[in-house]
N, C-alpha and C positions, 0 to 999 in steps of 0.2 A: 333907133332903138328895136330894141328887140324881146322876145318874152321871155316873161320873171319865171326860171326854173321853180317847178311846186312837184310836191312827194308824188311818185310813182313816175317819173320821168325818164326819157328813154335813152341810150348811150351809142353807139356807134363803137369797134372798135378800128384800129389803121389794118391790123393784120390778126389773122385767125378769131380762134371763139372763145366765147368764158360767158361765165356769170356776172355781173358785175351788179355792188349794193355800195350803197350812201351808208357808210355806219355814224355822219353827224345827222342829229334829229332836226326837223326841219323846227319853225318860230310854233310856238304853238299859243298864237296869238296872232298874226296875223294870217290871213290866207286870203290868195286869188282865185277867183271863181269858184269861190267854196271850196280851195284845196289850200295847202299848208305850204307857206311859201320857205326855200332853201336859201341861208344869210350866211357871208363868212365863209372860210376857208371849208372844205369839206372833205372827208374821209371817207378815201375810195378804196374797194375793195376788188379784186379779181379773182375768182376763185374758178377750178373748171379748165381755165384755161386750156388750148391745145390748137399748132397750130404748123405748118411744113417741120421747123424748127425742133418742137417742145411736141412728145409726143400723145398719143392719144393714151397709152397705157401706163401716161407720167405725166398727167398733167398738173401746171405747173399753178403757184400764182402769187401775188404781188401784193400791195398798196402805196399810197399817194396820196397826197393832198392835194384839191384843187383848187386855186383861187379863184375869187370873184374875179370877170373883170368890166363890172360896173364903176363909173366913176361917180354918179350923183345918185343913187337911187339908193335909199339909206331902210332898212326895216329893223326896228330895235339898237340902234345907231352901228349896222353890218351892212354894209355891201350886200346885194343880190345877187346873185347864181342867175345868171341870163345861158338861155338858148347859145349853142355854138361855141357855149365858153370848155376849154380842154384843157385836159394835163400828160405828163407821160410818165406811166409806171416801168419802172421793173420784175419782167413776169420771171420767177426761179421755178424751174423744171429739171424734167431731163430727159435726155432722148437715147433710145436705143443703136448701137453701132453691131451690127453685127452679134452677139451674144452678150456684148455686154454694154450696161447704163452709164448712159455719164452727162454728168450736173450740164446743164444749158441754163440760159438766161436770153431776154428776148425784151428790149426796149418797144414799149406801144405807150399808144396814143388813143387816148383814153377822150370822145368828146360826147360832149350831151345833144343830140340830134332830137329829141323833140321833148321843147318842155312841159307837154303836158297839160296846157292850156297856152290858150291867145286870146283873151280879154283885157290882160294888165300886162305892160309895157316898162321894161327902163333902160334905163343906159349908165 
């Protein structure tokens, strides 16, 4: 059993840094520890991504779908998202090579690090 993910959860990237947002709205009807629960596929976006590959001056962005790993726990007919669920996203940006700027991409793993509640669990 893992913590069910709610609004304002936190993420960790496998490399680099960036601003991660969930573009999918949480359930408006069901809450865990007073916070709205995330269910089903989540649209995840990364902006202002920087790493040794993609430079600060030309930060990258990307988006992808995070699929829930729950196999039994559902809310409003959809599986809940659990702490530790993850997805891979291709981030596109630019890198500098001397005086030139070249397009670069990097695949990063986005993992839900903290569910933002620890009272309600699912599987």
